[in-house]
C-alpha positions as CSV (number, residue, x, y, z in Angstrom):
1,M,96.7,244.7,179.1
2,K,100.7,244.2,179.9
3,V,99.8,240.8,181.8
4,H,97.6,240.1,178.7
5,K,100.3,240.7,176.4
6,I,102.9,239.5,178.5
7,L,101.4,235.8,178.8
8,Q,100.5,236.4,174.8
9,I,104.3,236.6,173.9
10,S,104.7,233.6,176.4
11,A,102.6,231.3,174.5
12,I,104.1,231.7,171.6
13,A,107.3,231.5,172.6
14,G,106.4,227.7,174.2
15,T,104.2,227.3,170.7
16,L,107.5,227.8,169.0
17,L,110.1,226.0,171.4
18,A,107.4,222.9,171.1
19,V,107.5,223.0,167.2
20,A,111.6,223.2,167.1
21,V,111.5,220.4,170.0
22,L,109.4,218.0,167.8
23,S,111.4,219.5,164.6
24,L,114.6,217.5,166.1
25,P,115.7,213.8,165.2
26,Y,114.2,211.7,167.8
27,Y,117.9,211.0,169.2
28,A,118.6,214.4,170.3
29,R,114.8,214.7,171.5
30,Q,115.4,212.1,174.1
31,A,118.7,213.2,174.7
32,L,117.0,216.5,176.2
33,I,114.5,214.4,178.2
34,H,117.1,212.2,179.8
35,L,120.0,214.9,180.1
36,M,123.1,212.5,180.5
37,P,123.6,209.2,181.0
38,V,123.7,208.0,184.3
39,I,124.8,204.3,185.9
40,D,120.9,203.5,186.5
41,D,119.5,204.4,183.6
42,L,118.3,200.0,182.9
43,D,114.5,201.4,182.6
44,I,114.9,204.5,180.2
45,F,115.4,202.1,177.3
46,E,114.0,199.1,176.0
47,R,116.5,195.9,177.1
48,D,118.2,192.2,176.7
49,T,118.1,190.1,179.0
50,V,121.5,187.7,179.5
51,C,120.3,184.9,181.9
52,H,122.4,183.5,184.2
53,D,121.8,179.6,184.9
54,P,119.9,179.3,188.6
55,T,121.0,175.7,188.8
56,D,124.7,176.3,188.1
57,V,125.6,179.7,189.7
58,W,129.4,179.5,191.5
59,Q,129.7,182.2,194.3
60,W,133.3,184.0,195.3
61,P,134.6,182.6,198.3
62,I,134.8,184.5,201.6
63,A,138.5,185.1,202.3
64,P,139.1,184.9,206.5
65,S,140.3,188.1,206.5
66,Y,137.2,189.5,204.2
67,N,137.0,193.2,205.3
68,R,138.8,194.0,208.0
69,Y,141.0,196.6,206.0
70,R,139.4,199.6,207.2
71,L,140.0,202.3,204.5
72,S,141.8,206.0,206.0
73,A,139.4,208.6,206.5
74,E,141.4,210.3,203.0
75,D,140.3,207.4,200.9
76,E,137.2,207.4,202.4
77,A,136.5,211.1,201.2
78,Y,138.3,210.3,197.9
79,L,135.8,207.2,197.1
80,D,132.8,209.4,197.6
81,S,133.7,212.6,196.0
82,L,133.3,210.8,193.1
83,G,129.9,209.1,193.4
84,T,131.7,205.7,194.1
85,V,129.0,202.6,194.4
86,S,131.0,199.5,194.9
87,F,134.6,199.0,195.1
88,L,135.4,194.7,195.5
89,V,138.9,193.6,195.8
90,I,139.1,189.3,194.9
91,R,142.2,188.0,195.7
92,H,143.3,184.7,194.8
93,D,139.6,183.9,193.8
94,S,138.3,184.7,197.4
95,L,136.1,188.0,198.5
96,L,139.0,190.8,200.3
97,F,137.3,193.7,200.8
98,E,133.9,194.8,199.1
99,D,132.3,198.2,199.7
100,Y,128.7,199.3,199.0
101,R,127.7,203.3,198.7
102,N,125.1,205.6,198.6
103,G,122.6,203.2,198.0
104,W,123.8,200.6,196.4
105,N,124.2,196.6,197.6
106,D,125.7,193.6,195.9
107,T,121.8,192.8,194.1
108,L,122.0,196.1,192.2
109,T,122.9,196.3,188.4
110,S,124.9,199.4,186.9
111,N,125.9,200.2,183.2
112,I,129.1,199.6,183.0
113,Y,129.1,201.7,179.7
114,S,132.4,201.2,178.1
115,A,134.1,198.3,179.6
116,T,130.9,196.8,177.6
117,K,133.5,197.0,175.0
118,T,135.8,194.2,176.4
119,I,133.3,191.9,176.7
120,V,132.5,192.3,172.9
121,G,136.6,191.7,172.3
122,L,136.0,188.4,174.4
123,L,133.0,186.8,172.1
124,A,135.1,188.0,169.0
125,G,137.9,185.3,170.3
126,I,134.9,182.5,171.3
127,A,133.3,183.2,167.5
128,L,136.9,182.8,165.7
129,D,137.9,180.4,168.1
130,E,134.7,177.9,167.2
131,G,135.3,179.1,163.6
132,A,132.0,181.7,162.8
133,I,135.0,184.1,162.0
134,R,137.8,182.9,159.7
135,S,140.2,185.7,160.6
136,L,141.1,188.3,162.3
137,D,142.2,189.8,158.9
138,D,138.5,189.0,157.2
139,P,137.5,192.0,155.5
140,V,134.1,193.8,157.9
141,S,132.6,193.2,154.4
142,R,132.3,189.5,154.7
143,Y,129.9,189.7,157.4
144,I,128.2,192.4,156.1
145,P,127.9,192.9,152.3
146,S,127.2,196.2,152.2
147,Y,130.4,197.3,153.9
148,T,132.2,198.5,150.8
149,Q,131.6,202.7,149.8
150,G,134.8,203.9,149.9
151,I,137.5,203.0,151.8
152,Q,135.1,201.0,154.0
153,A,136.1,198.0,151.4
154,Q,139.4,197.9,152.9
155,V,138.0,197.5,157.3
156,T,139.2,194.1,158.9
157,L,137.9,192.7,161.9
158,R,141.6,193.3,163.2
159,H,141.4,197.0,162.4
160,L,137.6,197.7,164.8
161,L,138.9,195.4,167.7
162,T,142.2,197.5,167.6
163,M,140.3,200.8,167.4
164,S,142.2,200.8,163.9
165,G,139.3,201.2,161.7
166,G,139.2,205.1,160.7
167,M,135.6,205.4,161.0
168,A,134.1,208.7,161.1
169,W,133.2,208.7,164.4
170,D,133.6,211.7,166.8
171,E,133.8,210.5,171.0
172,A,132.1,213.7,172.4
173,Y,129.9,212.8,175.2
174,A,128.7,216.2,175.6
175,S,127.0,217.5,172.7
176,L,123.3,216.4,171.8
177,F,123.8,216.4,167.7
178,S,126.8,214.0,168.3
179,V,127.6,210.7,166.6
180,T,127.9,209.7,169.9
181,T,124.6,210.8,171.2
182,H,122.8,209.4,168.6
183,G,124.6,206.3,168.9
184,Y,123.3,206.2,172.8
185,Y,119.8,207.6,172.8
186,G,118.9,206.8,168.8
187,N,116.8,203.6,167.4
188,D,118.8,203.3,164.2
189,L,122.3,201.7,165.4
190,Y,122.4,199.4,162.5
191,E,122.1,202.1,159.8
192,L,124.1,204.8,161.9
193,V,127.4,202.8,162.0
194,T,127.6,200.7,158.7
195,R,126.5,204.1,156.7
196,L,129.2,206.2,158.3
197,D,132.4,207.1,156.1
198,V,135.2,205.9,156.7
199,T,137.9,209.1,156.4
200,D,141.0,207.4,157.5
201,A,143.2,205.5,156.8
202,P,142.9,202.1,158.4
203,G,145.1,200.1,160.2
204,E,147.8,202.7,160.9
205,Q,146.4,204.5,164.0
206,F,144.7,203.7,166.8
207,S,141.3,206.4,167.6
208,Y,139.4,205.5,170.4
209,R,135.8,205.3,168.8
210,S,132.3,203.4,169.8
211,G,131.1,202.9,166.7
212,E,134.0,200.7,165.3
213,T,132.8,198.3,168.5
214,Q,129.4,198.4,167.6
215,L,130.3,197.6,163.8
216,L,132.5,194.8,165.2
217,A,128.9,193.2,167.2
218,F,127.0,193.8,164.2
219,A,130.0,191.2,162.6
220,I,129.9,189.0,165.1
221,E,126.0,188.7,164.9
222,A,126.3,187.9,161.5
223,A,128.8,185.4,161.7
224,T,127.2,183.2,164.3
225,G,123.6,183.6,163.5
226,Q,122.9,184.9,166.9
227,T,121.9,187.9,168.3
228,L,124.6,189.5,170.5
229,S,122.5,189.2,174.1
230,H,122.2,185.8,173.3
231,Y,125.8,184.7,172.3
232,A,126.7,186.0,175.3
233,Q,124.3,184.3,177.4
234,E,125.7,181.0,176.1
235,K,129.3,181.5,176.0
236,L,130.4,183.5,178.5
237,W,127.9,184.6,181.5
238,K,126.3,181.3,181.7
239,P,129.4,180.0,181.6
240,L,130.6,181.9,184.5
241,Q,128.6,180.7,186.2
242,A,126.7,184.0,186.9
243,E,124.4,184.7,190.2
244,K,121.9,186.9,188.3
245,D,121.2,187.7,185.5
246,A,122.5,191.0,183.3
247,Y,120.6,193.4,180.8
248,W,122.0,195.1,177.5
249,L,120.3,197.7,176.0
250,L,118.5,198.2,173.4
251,D,118.3,201.2,170.5
252,K,114.4,199.9,170.1
253,K,112.2,197.3,170.8
254,N,113.5,193.7,169.7
255,G,116.4,196.0,167.9
256,D,120.3,195.6,168.8
257,E,122.7,196.0,171.6
258,K,124.0,198.8,172.2
259,A,127.4,197.0,171.9
260,F,129.8,200.1,172.5
261,C,128.3,200.8,176.2
262,C,125.4,199.0,177.8
263,F,126.2,195.9,179.8
264,H,124.2,195.8,183.0
265,T,125.5,193.6,186.2
266,T,126.2,193.8,189.2
267,A,129.7,194.0,190.3
268,R,130.0,190.9,192.2
269,D,129.3,189.3,188.7
270,V,131.3,192.1,186.7
271,A,134.5,190.7,188.0
272,R,134.2,187.5,186.7
273,F,135.2,189.2,183.0
274,G,138.0,190.2,185.4
275,S,138.9,187.2,186.4
276,L,139.1,185.4,182.7
277,L,141.9,188.7,181.9
278,L,143.6,187.4,185.0
279,H,143.7,183.7,183.4
280,H,143.9,184.4,179.8
281,G,140.4,183.1,179.2
282,N,140.1,180.2,181.6
283,W,137.3,180.1,184.0
284,H,137.7,177.1,187.0
285,G,139.8,175.1,184.5
286,R,137.3,175.8,181.4
287,Q,139.2,177.9,178.8
288,L,136.6,179.8,178.0
289,V,138.5,181.9,175.0
290,S,141.6,180.4,173.3
291,H,145.0,181.5,174.8
292,R,146.4,181.8,171.2
293,Y,143.0,185.0,170.8
294,M,143.7,186.2,175.4
295,D,147.6,187.0,174.5
296,E,147.1,188.9,171.2
297,M,143.9,190.7,173.7
298,L,146.3,191.3,176.4
299,R,148.8,192.4,174.4
300,P,149.4,196.0,172.9
301,A,148.9,196.5,169.3
302,S,152.3,197.7,168.8
303,Y,152.3,197.6,165.1
304,L,149.5,200.9,165.1
305,K,150.7,204.8,166.2
306,D,149.1,205.4,169.5
307,Q,146.1,208.6,169.4
308,W,148.6,211.1,169.3
309,G,149.9,209.5,165.7
310,H,153.9,209.6,167.8
311,D,155.2,206.7,169.5
312,P,153.6,203.0,168.9
313,L,150.8,202.2,170.7
314,N,151.5,200.2,174.1
315,Y,148.3,200.9,176.5
316,Y,145.5,199.2,174.0
317,G,145.0,195.7,173.2
318,L,141.7,193.6,171.3
319,Q,139.4,195.9,173.2
320,T,140.6,195.9,175.9
321,W,143.2,198.7,177.8
322,L,146.2,198.3,179.6
323,F,147.6,200.1,181.8
324,P,151.1,201.5,183.2
325,Y,151.2,201.1,187.0
326,R,154.0,201.7,188.6
327,G,156.2,199.6,186.6
328,D,153.4,197.2,186.0
329,T,151.0,196.7,183.6
330,I,147.5,195.6,183.9
331,P,144.8,194.8,181.7
332,C,141.7,196.7,182.7
333,M,138.0,197.4,181.4
334,R,136.7,200.7,181.9
335,G,133.7,202.9,181.5
336,M,133.3,206.6,180.6
337,L,131.6,207.6,184.7
338,G,134.6,205.7,186.5
339,Q,133.5,202.0,185.7
340,Y,136.8,200.2,186.1
341,I,137.4,196.4,186.3
342,F,141.2,195.7,187.0
343,A,143.2,192.1,186.5
344,I,146.4,192.5,188.2
345,P,148.6,189.3,187.8
346,S,151.0,190.1,189.9
347,K,149.0,190.1,192.8
348,D,146.5,187.5,191.6
349,A,143.8,190.2,192.0
350,I,140.6,191.7,190.6
351,V,139.1,195.8,191.7
352,V,136.5,196.1,190.6
353,R,135.0,200.3,191.1
354,L,131.9,201.1,189.9
355,G,130.2,204.6,190.2
356,K,128.9,208.0,188.8
357,K,131.6,210.1,187.4
358,R,135.6,209.7,187.0
359,H,138.2,212.2,187.5
360,D,138.3,214.7,184.3
361,V,142.2,215.2,184.6
362,Y,144.1,213.1,182.6
363,D,147.8,211.4,182.3
364,G,148.0,210.8,178.5
365,P,145.4,208.1,178.0
366,F,144.5,207.2,181.2
367,T,141.9,209.6,184.2
368,V,144.0,210.3,187.6
369,D,141.4,208.2,189.5
370,M,142.2,204.5,188.0
371,T,146.0,205.3,190.1
372,R,144.7,206.0,193.0
373,Y,141.5,203.2,193.1
374,L,144.7,200.7,192.2
375,D,146.7,202.7,195.2
376,I,143.6,202.0,197.8
377,A,143.6,198.6,196.9
378,M,147.0,197.7,197.1
379,K,147.1,198.7,200.3
380,M,144.7,195.9,201.0
381,L,146.7,193.3,199.1
382,A,149.9,194.2,200.4
383,D,150.7,191.6,203.2
């Protein structure tokens, strides 16, 4: 009799749990199924292909001293401790060091997460150069007419590019019901970001908000009349002579690109974006993004307060981080699981680190692993 009662209670509890889960919003149910984001999430979501041109591929030349450098046991252990899958060092446009771990190789694509934001920033510059965007000081409502509710009407494209648009967006990655979880796992990105209130005065203070990149992407699409994937394919991926197709995750079938997070590519191909940062928008003699725009992209938006509201902002430009490293300032792309693409002008070098997690300790706005990866790379670039 006791066993029968326990089974009854278990069945009732199971039914109640199932009802509770089914009553959750779609994005929350998906989050419970998949839990935390991973770099190999390509098959979890719908996606669009950013096609390369197989008739026009440029491969990184191999440096004469390719892979002669031997990592110390300490550096090997550090790379493994944070689940590194790719570590590349490119100098003078040639592969100097290339290391794959955890079953990875040069053909596997990784989600580069928020490093994607810099790609959106580059596309905004191209749209501006071509005249599809009239001015960075245009209100967002010029391109998205519905974006006029309350303070929304004051937000400009420049505000979005500098993360100073005041949007009510919470960067809480571990919360089931955060707007970031909604954006990543949901199927209604456009409605989500265009309907969010603006709660802070635009153009005053930097505050990292993924939703502002997503809104910028919708403005770019409206200005150009193309999907983000197709625009990136024609203006960046093919001109960069990529080796492989890339992928942009969508919120649903034939839906919208997750512009704030979810470009998938290989380590070798993502290094091409590092080259654009290094050479101010130039790819082997072809100026893909104007010098004028790149100068602003790679210059801190010091007219804003920083994220603490105290000092002038000195570590962020237009959708691009500016990392202080031992007296130097290094433009970089940065993703939530330790996806880093560094451009080092003083060494004419690019460093790519892709992996499964980042360090949790911060030094100012940056995690301490960023310095450690550059320290490792600098040993190879010392001579």
